[in-house]
Phi, psi and omega in degrees: 000155175291167176289331178291325175293321185292324178288323176305310179295321179300324181288317178296333180289332178281325182287327182285350187305326184283347179262007188300135174238127178257154182248121182272112179294331186290334181228013174058041177228154176270135183238137170290135179239132186266000179273158188266158174290140163241026188291194186240167181283154180283055178246024182071002175264165183219135175257012184281156175287174184294339183253349186278128172295137177208164176244147177231122177269126185271316178215160019274188174270198182288330181231123179235137178250130179137180179250321181259120180254128180260125179259111175267142179205162173233158184233134183232140168062042188227121177267359181279189184245345184233155174239130183268147184226153175213132184228129185227136177261137187244155174094006177247159185295319176239101183294150182251129177244133173245141178232144169197179178223156181236148176282141182264118181270325182205159184209164175236131184269005177266192179278341183247111178285122183243344177273118187262127169259169177214153172218152180238155175214138176258136181245158179233004183226138164292154173154185178262124178241146170248130177236133180233146176235150175206165182254144179302134178072008181229080189294338181267013180263010191279165174212147180224155173229151175231143185208153167266126181261119175244107180277120182290168175295154178298153183221136172211142172211127176274120178281313178209149005281162186286161181298143181070017181290149173247120189249123177228354179288160185249131176230126178062026182091356187227141172286333181265018177271095202243138176261123186246120181261143186201166178234125180227136177209162177057040179244179182271012175116343185234156175238128186248131185248150168218139176236118188233126178292130184296135180058023177285142178261003178240155178283344179294351188269357181271135178235138189230148174194177178219161175214171186267142183298341177286340179278165181251353182207161168218148177236132188201159175269112185263353178107174188247171175068204188285122179231144174249114186250124182244142176233144178222140173230157183235130181255199185293316179227016184212165175226165180219141181224140176227144180223156177220154173247122181226165171234121179267117180261108172290153178283133182279129178297139182242143176232118179235148168058042172286131184212148176222128181224159183244126178268169179290339181267011174087010178262144175257125181253133181231124176236142180199162176234136183223155172198162179058054179228157175260332175194164177190173181219150170255121186232153169241106192057237180267000181267127177271119183267328183208151180227145183214146184226162173301128181087353182287133188285345180269349174224093188291143181245114181293351174293356179273004179253158182282343178224155177299120177263194182285160183289155171267126178261144184223147177224131185224131179249132182230144169299136181295349177294342172292342183256160182267161172287142191099199177289135181228140180258117175255125185230140163252122190241120187242143174257117176288170183295346172257023169069017175272139187266135178238132179224150173220135192231154168227146176261130173230137184262125173251115184296138175296145178291159171265114183265139181207134173267130183225114176270120187273316184215151357279174176289153174309149180064023183282131184267125190231138174241148182121168180257002175220150182221142174266119184257129173265134183204159175223138170250106184291129173059034180209139168229120184163191188283144176242128178264133183244131173240137175240118177253132176205178182291342176274000178132197185233135172240153179231147175206176184217152179218183183245138177244154184202169183289015184230151184300132185225163174234156182221130182260123179244136176283119178233113187256359179264153177246148181109208181283131179230125177265129182239126180232140179238142183216141176224157186238143170223108182071230179261010178259146179241139179237127192223142170224149184227156174213140182253135173229157177257109177279106190251141178287138183290144182295124185285127184237133176190140175187151176272115187282307186217147351296165179280163182289149179063023177271168178249148172227150185259328178278165181268358178251125186254129168253123189247122176249130179224158170252122185217135175203158174059045174234150177272332176200169177185167181218153165245130182230149171247116175056037171092350182266125176299121181259324178210144178251138185253130177281172183294145183213113179227135179228147178282340177218169189279005179265008180287148175260144182220140183215152175138166180262142170245120180061026181072012187220016181244153176221111182261135181237195186298160181055032172060025173269140180228145183250137179223145175236144184199164175279136181245123181288170183282153181095199184272138171216155178249118174252129184233140166259124181237121186239154174235123183271173184296338175252032178063028170284160181226141180229131176227129176230123180231148175230156177252135178230156175230126174259114184282126181280149185279175185289134186251112183237134179214107191216131166276113190270340177203150349297171173289163179294147174064026180269160175262150187223133175254139180097165180263003168253124186257122173262135188210161173228155183204161178234131179226129178227134181046058175249132173292319172192157179211164178204172178243143175249128173243118190052038183087354180245139177294137190230159181262159180208168175206166186285139180283101185286348176284337176249165182282334178234164171103158181233166179214159172213165183260129180225162182271176173285148178121187184271135181224160177237117177253132180228141173265114180256123181223138182255128180288174179281000000 
């Protein structure tokens, strides 16, 4: 530096002595120091002794252009790690002071510092600056420089891509993932970007982002089609903008070889090839059958490649139940990377089915006995509910079952006799499908007879054992002389070989061939035993036998005293004999009298009578 500049700096240093700031390395803080400088000017010379630590600022010069200023310096005879700095702008109402420290990379222990260190500072204000450096704990080690800072206007230039470029290459999976190279200087540190679709009427076409001005490129998804990309930077008192017009050509989603066919087994086969899509669907009408996405392992997306590769082929088989009868539109819909939809469709015709209600069994005019019948049926091409009606002269009954294309059975209760119409119906939409069969419901033959004892026979005992044959009756009774002895429950067998067992009124035992045994009391003399059966169609069967129960010899005799005998005293001793008597009693002179056993004798009875002539009679009733 010239001597004029040195004296100017020397003067400023004395004025600046009250603003000196020291950096404390022990606690990493800046401390105000009140001692004055005796430092040297920033001309690269030193007035220090050979052992005194000192710092020498080598550059910059008197006038500096730019925002980021680099200070080159050397350090001599110093064992510390940091150099403290202070920067002050002069000539403003509120002067601005900056403090910082720099790491010391190298130093020289001689009198001439030859190893150069550097530190930088970014400024945002034009003006005259004084920058001083010093070493901690060495107030006489400082050096200062003064310079005029002139910040040039902000500058920005987009280097690539060039204006009016057409871009179709793929980067990171997208055609619009674009690297933009630029040069920016004298700005506040950021570059602000906008990408707008040319002639777009919507705000959604604008994309914004930012990058740092110290970088030389930015990479971002800028959008598709014709785009205007602008970059702006802002300096201290100026700004700069640069724009380019480019065309980003998105890859078009491609659908090839779409086909749809119906096989004889009811399956629909769909084949297609697709490429260059971000997502897509396979639809039949409004129904989505399949979905595929970028990155889905089952549906590869070729946009992940830097160039369009061969198509991905797919084959899908569907049950025709997914489709409606008639014409069906099968479509592959792809979203390209710019979100435009590409679709291709095929029409496939599904013939409507032939519905039929089919009663398989029994055949029409089938003669049936019993109160329920099993109906075999099929509902062709239909699964669902079936309505059943049973029509006869006694009215109509309704029931429901489930039908399917496979043989099923339904059991119907039929309580009417004669001709019965059975109809089954199911509905599809507004159409009804019906099949009917007519059967003849015949009442089962009423069977009944008294097997034993035989008609007009005699029995000697009072306990009668009765064996009967009875079948296909809904109710019945057994009576003796019109008095009901047993009630019979219903009994139905399809053939005469059925077995029946059980007690009826606690006194029946039914065995094979529908034969049943009953026991009951039979009075003496002639009796009529009848079996009365009522069949399921109100038929009536009566079978009767006549039996005679022979009464045994009935004896009633006063054995002593003899008739017309005389008796002395008022106690009459007598004996009598009674055989096969139901009951007996004594009459004395026409009036019933009491008697009791004569305890004085081993046999005989006695009664008290008055004097005179008397008549004693034994009255006995046979069985």
